[in-house]
N, C-alpha and C positions, 0 to 999 in steps of 0.2 A: 462370677469371674470379673466382670467389669467393675462391680461394686467394690470388690477387694482391691483392685488396682487403683481406683480413684481414692480409696481410703488410705492406701500407702503413700500416694502422691501428696495428699493433704497433710498427712502426719509429717512427711519429710519437709514440706514447705513451711509448716509451723515450727518444726524443730530447728531447721537451718534457715531462719527468716532473713538473715543478712544475704545469703546466697540468692534467695528469691528476689529481694529488692535489687541486687546487682544485676541479675538477669533481666528484670523488667526495665532497668535503666538502659542497659545495652540495647535491648530491642527498641526502646523509644528513640534512642540516638540514631540507630540505623534507619528507623522509619523517617526521622526528620531529614536525614541525608537523602534518602530515596525520594522524598517529597520534592526536593529541589531539582531532581533530575527528571521529573515527569514531563513528557512532551505535551504541549498544548497546541492544538490545531483548530483554526476556525472552520475549516472544511476537511475533516479527517478522511482518510481513504476508506470509504465504505463501498464495497462492490456488491452489485446485485447479481443473483445467481441466474442470469439469463444473458444470451448473446443474440444479437440481431444480424441476420444475413440478408443482404440486398443484392439482387441480380437484375440487370437491365438488358433487354433484347429489342432494339428498335425495329428489327426486321420481322418480328413475330406477326402472324396474320390474325390470330385470335387468342383470347385468354385460354381456350381449351388447348390449343397447340402449346402455349407457354407452360401450362400446368403439366401436360403429358411429357414434354421433352426436358423440362428444367425443374419445376417445383417438386414433382413426385420423385424423380431420381435423387434430388437433394434431400428430401425428407427420409428416404430409405438409407442414404449414406449417413445422415445425422443420427439415426436410430442406433447405429453401430458404435457410437461414441460412448465410452464408459462414463456413467454419471448422468446422462441425459434422461429426463423423466417425462418431458412433454414438448411437443412441437406444434406451433400454430403458424399458419401461412395465409397470406392474402395474395391473390394473383390477378393481374389485369392483363391487357393485351401486350404491354411492353415492359411490365414491371412486376417483380415478385418480392414479397417482404415476409421473412420468416423470423419467428421468435423461438429460440431454442432455450428451454429452461432446464436447469440441472439442480442436483441436490445442494443443500447448504453445506458450508464448511469445506468445500473442495477448493483446490488451487485454481482460481479463475483464469490465470494466465495459461496454465497447462490445458484447461478446457478449450480456450480459444485456439490454441495451437492444434489440438486434436480435431476441432471443427474445421479449421483451415485445411488440415491434411485430408479430412473426409471430403471436403468440397473439391479438392484437387483430383480426387478419384473419379468424379463425374465427367462423362464425355459430353461437353456442351456442343450445340450446333455452331456453325460458323456465324460470326457476327455478334456473339454474346460477349458482353463486357465481363471482365474478371469480377467475381463476387466480392462485395465489400463486407467484411466481417468486423462488427463493432461490439464493444463491451463498455457499458456505461458505468462511470464511477463519479462520486461527488467531487473528487479531485480534478475532474475534467472541466468543471464549471469555472468560468472566469472569476477571479477574485476581485479585480478592479476593471471597470468599463469606463473609459475616459474619452472625451471628445476634444478636438483641437480646432480652433478657429483663428483667423487673422484678418484684420481690416485692410492690410497692405499687400498680402500675397494672394495670388490666384490659386484656384484649387489644385492645378498640377504642381505649382511651386510649393504649396503647403504640404501635399502628399510626399513630394520628393524630399522636403526637409524632414518630415517625420521618419521616412524610410532610412535616410542616410545619417541623421543626427540622433533622433530620439530613440528609435528602435534599438540600435546597437547598445546604447547606454542602459536601457531597460533589460536587455538580454544579458548584460554583463553583471547584473545584480545576482548575488547568490540566492539559491532556492527558487529562481524564476525559471520555469520549464519551457514556456512558450509565450511569444508575443505575436498577436495577430493584428494586422492593420487592414481596415476595410473602409470603403467610401472614398471620396476624393475623385480625382481624375488623373489619368496618365496620358502623356503625350505620345503620339505614334512614334515608332522607332525611327522612321525615316526623317522625322523632324528633330530628333535629338542629336546634337553635335557630338562626334566621337571624342574620346578623351584625348586631351593634348591639342585639340584644334579650337581656335577661337570662333565664337559665333559670329556670323556675318552681320555687319552693321545694317540695321533696317533702313530701307529707302525712305527718304523724306516724303511725307504725304502732304497733299495740298490742303490748305486751310478750308474747312467747310464754310460754305456761304449761307447755307440754310440752317435754321435752328433745328437741331435734332429733336425728334419726338421722344418723350420719356419712355424708357424701357419698362414694360409691365413685368413685375416679378411673377414667376410661375406659381400657381397655387399648389401647395403640397398635396401629393396624392394620398387620399385617405386610406387607400388599400395597401400602401407601402408598409411592409412589416418592419418592426424595430431591428436594428443591427444585431442585438444580442440573440433574438429569436432566429434570425437568418443564419447566424453563425452556428447555432445549435442544430438546425436542419442541415447545414452544410457539413457538419461533423458526421451526420448520419448518411451522407452521400446524396442529399436531396437539394436540388437547385431551385428553391422556391423563395421568391422575394415579395410576393403580393398575397394579400389575404384571400382574394378570390381564386387563387390557385390551390388552396387547401381543400382537398376532396373529402367526402364523407369517409372513404376508406382510410385516409391518412389520419383523420380525427379519431376513428375507432382504434387505430394502432396506438396513438398517443394515450388514449384512455386505458387501453389494455396494458400498456407499458407501466402505467401508474406512477406514483411517487413523484420524482423530479419532472417527469414529462408533463404531468397535470399541473404542477407548480409553474412550469415555464409558460403555460397559457396565460398566466397573470401578466405577462409582458405585453399582451395584445391591448391596444388602445381601444376606446369605444368606437372610433371610426373603423378600426380593423374588424371589430366584431360585426358592425353593420355591413361591411363589405363581404362577409363570408357568404357562400352559397346557402340557400334556405335549408337544404338537406343537411349540410354540415352543421348549421346552427342547431338542428334537432338532435345532434349527437354531442352537444356540449355537456361536460360533466357537471353535476350539482355543486361540486366544490368551487367551480368558477362562477356559476350562476348565483350562488349565495352571496358573492361579494359585490354584485352589480346593484346599482340603484334601481328604484322601481320604474322610472321612466325608460331607461335603457332596456330593462328586462321586458317591458311592454312592447317596445319597438321590435325586439328580437322575436317575441312571441307572434307578433303580427307578420313578420317576414317569413317565419317558419310555420304559419298557420296550416299550410297544405299538409304538413307532416305532424301536426298535433301541437306545435309550439316548440319553444326552446328546450332542448334536452328531452323531448318526448320520446324519440326513438331509443335513446339510451335507457330511459326509465322503463320503457316497455320491454326491452331486452332483459334488464335486471329482474323485472317482475316475472317474466316468463321462466327465467332460470330458477327463481325461488319457487315458483309453482311446480316446476318439474321436480325439484328436489323434495318438496313436501309430498308430492304424489308418490315418489319412489319410496319415501320413508313410510307413508301410510300403507303401501302395498306389502310391506313385510309383516305377515301375520304369524302369530305364535303357533307352534305345533300343538295340536290338540292331543291330549292323552286318550288312549282307548278306554271306552266305558266297559266296566266289568260287572256282569250280572251277579247279584248276590246269590250265594249258594246256602241252602239251609243245612245246618249241622245236624247230625243224627242225635237222637236222644240218648243220653248216657244211662 
């Protein structure tokens, strides 16, 4: 059937070859026009089929109480959402972190709304903060990270200049969705003069008689996290600014989240890595450890020696999961066929 059809098409193409050439030219021209209209994006919108739900309850007495009254009811509500295939949760005394995974190809915005509606049906105890529901996309990453400094302006003046002059201009550019300003210092509201009022003239100060001692500049805090990393944690609802505040549970969640979350760990400086708690160092992923120099890796191994070295706990968990999978596969035995005793045939 198909052979005859293709044979007819071939005969018609050879017989009316000018029509064939014209059709090919039209298709080529349309392709060239379509090529010029293709969208090129440095960070295209790539959505991950998972949603993060974060709940905080400062008044919780124990992690067991938190799990019983918040985490378990949330998991049961999330299981009723269409498309959800897996739920992972981590619960501490005042914090719960859930990862809700769904099938590929679904409308992620609709899934997030369904999850939000399911969370609203849970009757939380008094004092529980509203759940934060987050969905990560590559388009949420900052395209440009810039710093501003001035030898003539103080930090409050510099931040006020950025907020009032630079930020509105950047937000006025087409295709700019959000501009975030961090760092600097802000003056207390009671020290800021109301609009329309002139600032009072400063009182004259007496000339100093003694030679002032030079001011010693503060040493940078090695545990202070980079602004880009702090902003990423802030977008997830976590107020963490120091490396020693990154708990082993948080590092496990970053590793489980995979992809961009692991890539964001490359923002940590060597001083940040040294400031991590020893157990957190033992959960560092191999993707990050493979990029470190030998001396720094040796230091991290020494710090986490109590837990087997840098990345040892994560490697042990992966090995245990692989062993369990291999054992489960080996346990599947083939069904044996019943043995049939031979029967002698009668002589003919």
